[in-house]
C-alpha positions in Angstrom: -20.9 24.6 0.2 -23.3 25.9 2.5 -22.7 28.7 5.1 -24.9 26.5 7.6 -22.3 24.0 8.1 -19.2 24.9 9.9 -15.7 23.2 9.3 -13.5 22.0 12.2 -10.4 20.1 12.6 -10.7 17.2 15.0 -8.3 17.5 18.0 -9.3 15.7 20.8 -9.9 12.1 21.1 -13.7 12.9 22.4 -14.8 13.6 19.0 -14.0 10.4 17.3 -16.7 8.8 19.9 -19.2 11.3 17.4 -17.6 10.3 14.2 -17.8 6.5 14.7 -21.8 6.7 16.0 -22.7 8.8 12.5 -20.6 5.7 10.5 -22.5 3.4 12.3 -26.1 5.2 11.1 -24.8 6.1 7.8 -22.9 2.4 7.2 -26.1 0.3 8.7 -23.4 -0.6 11.5 -24.2 -1.8 14.4 -19.4 -2.0 15.8 -19.0 1.3 16.4 -17.2 0.2 19.6 -14.9 -1.7 17.1 -14.9 1.5 14.8 -13.8 3.7 17.6 -11.3 1.9 17.7 -9.7 1.6 15.1 -10.7 5.6 14.6 -8.3 6.2 18.0 -5.6 4.0 16.6 -5.2 5.9 13.6 -5.3 9.0 15.8 -2.3 8.1 17.3 -0.4 7.9 14.1 1.8 10.2 12.5 -0.4 12.8 10.2 -3.3 12.3 11.2 -5.5 15.1 10.0 -9.4 14.2 10.7 -11.5 17.6 9.3 -16.1 17.3 10.7 -18.3 19.2 9.4 -20.4 20.1 12.2 -24.9 21.6 11.2 -26.5 24.8 12.4 -27.4 22.6 16.0 -23.8 21.3 16.4 -24.4 17.8 14.3 -22.2 16.0 12.7 -23.1 16.7 9.0 -19.8 14.5 7.9 -16.0 14.1 8.5 -13.2 13.1 6.6 -9.7 12.4 7.9 -6.5 10.1 7.2 -3.0 9.9 8.0 0.8 9.6 6.6 1.2 6.1 5.2 4.3 4.3 6.8 5.4 0.4 6.2 4.2 -1.6 9.2 0.2 -0.1 9.2 -1.7 -2.4 8.2 -3.5 -1.3 5.6 0.3 0.2 4.2 0.7 -3.5 4.0 -2.2 -4.4 2.4 -1.9 -2.0 0.0 2.1 -3.0 -0.6 0.7 -6.6 -1.0 -1.3 -5.8 -3.9 0.4 -3.3 -5.6 3.5 -3.7 -8.3 6.4 -2.5 -6.4 7.0 0.3 -9.2 2.8 1.9 -8.5 3.9 1.2 -5.2 7.1 3.4 -4.8 5.2 6.3 -7.0 2.1 6.3 -4.9 3.1 4.6 -0.9 6.3 6.8 -1.1 5.0 9.9 0.5 1.6 9.3 1.1 -1.3 10.8 3.2 -3.6 8.0 3.4 -7.6 8.9 3.2 -9.1 6.7 5.4 -12.7 8.0 6.3 -14.9 9.9 4.2 -18.9 10.1 5.3 -21.7 12.5 5.0 -25.1 11.7 6.8 -27.3 11.1 3.9 -29.4 14.3 5.1 -25.9 16.5 3.9 -25.5 14.6 1.0 -25.6 16.8 -2.5 -24.7 20.4 -0.9 -21.2 20.0 -1.3 -19.9 18.5 2.2 -17.8 15.8 0.5 -16.8 17.9 -1.9 -15.1 20.5 0.4 -13.7 17.3 2.4 -12.1 16.0 -0.1 -11.1 18.8 -1.4 -9.4 21.0 1.6 -7.4 17.9 3.4 -5.5 17.1 0.5 -4.6 20.3 -0.6 -3.3 20.8 3.4 -1.5 18.1 4.2 2.1 17.9 3.3 2.4 14.7 0.6 3.5 13.9 -2.5 0.9 12.0 -2.9 -3.4 10.4 -1.5 -4.4 7.2 -1.2 -7.8 5.5 -1.2 -10.0 2.7 -1.0 -13.7 2.3 -2.7 -16.0 -0.4 -3.2 -15.6 -1.2 -6.8 -19.8 -1.5 -6.9 -19.8 2.2 -5.0 -20.4 4.7 -8.5 -21.3 7.8 -7.1 -17.8 8.0 -4.4 -15.6 7.1 -7.8 -17.7 9.8 -10.0 -17.2 12.1 -7.4 -13.2 11.2 -6.3 -12.8 10.9 -10.6 -14.5 14.6 -10.9 -12.1 15.4 -7.8 -8.5 15.0 -9.6 -8.2 11.1 -8.8 -7.1 8.1 -10.1 -7.8 4.6 -10.6 -4.4 2.7 -9.8 -6.2 -1.0 -8.7 -8.9 -2.5 -9.4 -10.2 -5.5 -7.5 -8.5 -5.2 -4.1 -9.9 -7.3 -0.8 -8.1 -5.3 1.9 -9.6 -7.7 4.7 -11.5 -11.7 4.2 -14.8 -9.3 3.6 -16.3 -10.8 -0.1 -16.7 -6.8 -1.3 -14.2 -6.1 -4.2 -12.5 -2.3 -3.9 -11.1 -0.1 -5.6 -7.6 1.6 -5.1 -7.6 5.4 -6.3 -4.5 7.4 -6.1 -4.1 12.1 -6.2 -1.1 13.1 -6.9 -1.3 16.3 -4.4 2.0 18.6 -6.0 -0.7 19.1 -8.8 -3.0 20.5 -5.7 -4.4 24.2 -6.2 -4.9 26.2 -3.7 -7.2 25.9 -0.7 -10.5 25.6 -2.0 -13.0 28.5 -0.5 -15.9 27.8 1.2 
């Protein structure tokens, strides 16, 4: 990753505002208040960890965050209902749920997403990590696969959205050291 970027840990709830705005910009969404409320909920979850990539003028170029996946959480329950028991036990018993990875288009193809993914999965203390992405998002899926993620379930519908997602997992017990910048 270029020295023009700095990585900061999300330590204050107020930082979620700029993250939700970037989410809206990247996904052409107008739901920043809804997204921010969801992020605030996740911020309170056990094991929350968020990283932000800041540019040379203090602009937010990207972020990643997740938390410990626990029974009773909305998404955990959605995943549980989609996975056979042995797969659920294998992937969600000590799991870091990667909730969002967002990179501004101007910062793409510069190693930002790769760095964020490598770093967050190296520093968390869980056996596995799990994420979901759109079935058709070939670029994201290719990046995840390059970084050791594997598809554990196809055609997952996380909500009433009609677009299918895939569930991907990574065995963190096999992770190497902290990535270099």
